[in-house]
C-alpha positions in Angstrom: 24.2 -22.1 -1.6 20.7 -21.2 -0.4 21.3 -17.5 -1.2 22.4 -18.5 -4.7 19.2 -20.4 -5.2 17.1 -17.4 -4.1 18.9 -15.2 -6.6 18.3 -17.7 -9.4 14.5 -17.7 -8.6 14.6 -13.9 -8.5 16.2 -13.8 -12.0 13.7 -16.2 -13.4 10.7 -14.3 -12.0 12.1 -10.9 -13.2 12.6 -12.3 -16.7 8.9 -13.6 -16.8 7.7 -10.1 -15.6 9.7 -8.3 -18.3 8.5 -10.7 -21.0 4.8 -10.0 -20.2 3.4 -8.6 -23.4 0.5 -6.1 -22.9 -0.4 -6.6 -26.6 -2.0 -9.9 -25.6 -4.7 -7.9 -23.8 -5.8 -6.6 -27.2 -6.3 -3.1 -25.8 -4.6 0.0 -27.1 -4.6 1.6 -23.6 -2.6 -1.3 -22.3 0.2 -0.5 -24.8 0.7 3.0 -23.5 0.5 2.0 -19.8 3.6 1.4 -17.8 4.1 -2.1 -16.5 6.9 -1.5 -14.0 6.0 -1.1 -10.2 4.3 2.2 -9.6 5.0 2.0 -5.8 8.4 0.6 -4.8 8.7 -1.7 -1.8 5.5 -3.0 -0.4 5.0 -5.6 2.3 5.6 -9.3 2.8 2.2 -9.7 4.5 -1.4 -8.6 3.8 -1.8 -5.0 4.8 -5.4 -4.3 3.6 -8.5 -6.3 2.8 -11.5 -5.3 0.7 -14.7 -4.9 2.7 -18.2 -4.3 1.5 -19.6 -1.5 3.6 -22.9 -1.3 1.7 -24.3 -2.4 -1.7 -22.9 0.9 -3.1 -19.6 1.0 -1.3 -16.4 -1.0 -0.9 -13.4 0.0 1.2 -9.9 -1.4 1.7 -9.4 -1.5 5.4 -6.2 -2.2 7.3 -5.6 -5.8 8.3 -5.2 -6.5 12.0 -1.6 -7.7 11.4 -0.7 -4.4 9.8 -2.3 -2.4 12.6 -0.4 -4.4 15.1 2.8 -3.8 13.2 2.3 0.0 13.2 1.4 0.0 16.9 4.5 -2.0 17.9 6.7 0.7 16.4 4.6 3.4 18.1 4.6 1.7 21.6 8.3 1.0 21.4 9.0 4.7 20.6 6.7 5.9 23.4 8.3 3.5 25.9 11.8 4.7 25.1 10.7 8.3 25.4 9.2 7.6 28.8 12.3 5.7 29.9 14.5 8.6 29.0 12.3 11.0 31.0 12.5 8.7 34.0 16.3 8.6 33.8 16.5 12.4 33.9 14.1 12.5 36.9 15.8 9.8 38.8 19.3 11.1 38.3 18.3 14.7 38.9 20.9 15.8 36.4 20.9 17.5 33.0 20.5 15.5 29.9 23.4 13.1 29.4 24.6 11.7 26.1 23.0 8.3 26.9 19.7 9.9 27.8 19.7 12.1 24.6 20.5 9.0 22.5 17.7 7.0 24.1 15.2 9.8 23.6 16.3 10.3 20.0 15.7 6.7 19.2 12.4 6.8 21.0 11.4 9.9 19.0 12.3 8.2 15.7 10.3 5.1 16.5 7.3 7.2 17.7 7.3 9.3 14.5 7.7 6.2 12.3 4.9 4.3 14.0 2.6 7.3 14.0 3.1 8.0 10.3 2.7 4.3 9.4 -0.5 4.2 11.4 -1.9 7.4 9.9 -1.1 6.5 6.3 -1.7 2.8 6.7 -5.2 3.2 8.0 -6.4 6.0 5.8 -9.6 5.2 3.9 -9.4 3.7 0.4 -12.9 3.9 -1.0 -15.0 2.9 -4.0 -18.4 4.5 -3.8 -21.2 4.2 -6.4 -23.3 6.9 -4.6 -20.6 9.5 -5.6 -19.4 7.4 -8.6 -15.8 7.8 -7.7 -12.7 6.3 -6.0 -10.6 8.2 -3.4 -8.0 7.7 -0.7 -7.8 9.7 2.5 -10.2 11.4 4.8 -12.2 13.7 2.5 -15.2 15.7 3.9 -18.6 14.6 2.4 -19.3 18.0 0.9 -16.2 17.8 -1.2 -17.3 14.5 -2.7 -19.9 16.4 -4.6 -17.2 17.8 -6.8 -15.5 14.7 -8.0 -14.5 16.1 -11.4 -12.7 19.1 -9.9 -11.0 17.5 -6.9 -7.7 15.9 -7.8 -8.0 13.5 -4.9 -11.0 11.8 -6.5 -11.1 9.5 -9.5 -14.5 9.3 -11.2 -15.6 5.8 -12.1 -16.0 6.8 -15.7 -12.2 7.4 -15.9 -11.3 3.9 -14.7 -10.4 1.8 -17.7 -8.9 -1.3 -16.0 -7.4 -2.9 -12.9 -3.7 -3.6 -13.3 -2.0 -6.3 -11.2 1.8 -6.5 -11.2 4.5 -8.0 -8.9 7.7 -6.8 -7.5 10.6 -8.8 -5.9 11.8 -6.9 -2.9 15.2 -7.9 -1.7 16.7 -6.9 1.6 19.7 -7.8 3.8 17.7 -10.1 6.0 14.7 -11.1 4.0 13.3 -11.1 0.4 9.8 -11.4 -0.7 7.3 -10.7 -3.5 4.9 -7.8 -3.1 1.8 -7.6 -5.4 0.5 -4.3 -6.6 -3.0 -3.3 -7.6 -3.4 -0.1 -9.7 -6.3 1.6 -11.4 -5.6 2.5 -15.0 -7.4 5.5 -16.5 -8.6 5.9 -20.0 -5.4 7.8 -20.8 -3.2 5.0 -19.4 -2.4 6.9 -16.2 -2.0 4.6 -13.1 -3.2 5.2 -9.5 -2.0 2.8 -6.8 -4.7 1.1 -4.7 -2.9 -1.5 -2.5 0.5 -3.1 -2.4 1.1 -6.2 -0.2 2.4 -9.8 -0.2 -0.7 -12.0 -0.2 -1.3 -13.1 -3.8 -4.6 -14.9 -3.4 -6.1 -12.0 -1.5 -5.1 -9.4 -4.1 -6.6 -11.7 -6.8 -9.8 -12.1 -4.9 -10.1 -8.4 -4.3 -9.4 -7.6 -7.9 -12.2 -9.9 -9.1 -14.7 -8.3 -6.7 -13.7 -4.8 -7.8 -13.8 -5.8 -11.5 -17.5 -6.8 -11.1 -18.3 -3.8 -9.0 -16.7 -1.3 -11.4 -17.5 -3.3 -14.6 -13.9 -3.1 -15.9 -11.4 -5.8 -16.9 -8.4 -7.1 -14.9 -5.0 -6.9 -16.5 -3.1 -9.6 -14.7 0.6 -9.0 -15.2 1.7 -11.1 -12.2 
């Protein structure tokens, strides 16, 4: 019965999302912009928060909860790898099927945790000194060529901030994830963040809207 109620809520929410009319924004760019999720999945908790680094710079930085989540995966993986090595040393034999299985699981957790930590903590930057937005670890000398570097998005190309929601359904849990995208003057979208804390994403969108001097398209 409880599961049925969840499915009904999901259907109602999906219907509302599909009936959002971008024409109400009175902007021709909104009509040629996609309104389906740009990045599938997301998270049920807040993964990033907007931080003012200086009067000319804002960054989305990883929340402590997200960092702890990535490190748990990493530490479990490393622990399993170490355990498999100790089993080999203690037994003094060649690798057994159990040891190989334990090591394989440890390797998978280690790689997953390492990748999540690397990509989950990469910089997401809005900088007025260079008049551009970028994600990733980009050398300062490359920031001087914002118009030729595909990793950078000049502020003059940002037309609006788009907010949309996605219902993520799994075997053990279901949740809403809220997505913030930058929309270019041509209607092309670039994902900024995607997480499950609605009030945080609204607050960050308002801050960026004032900083970039562009409107918010709230499709949530």
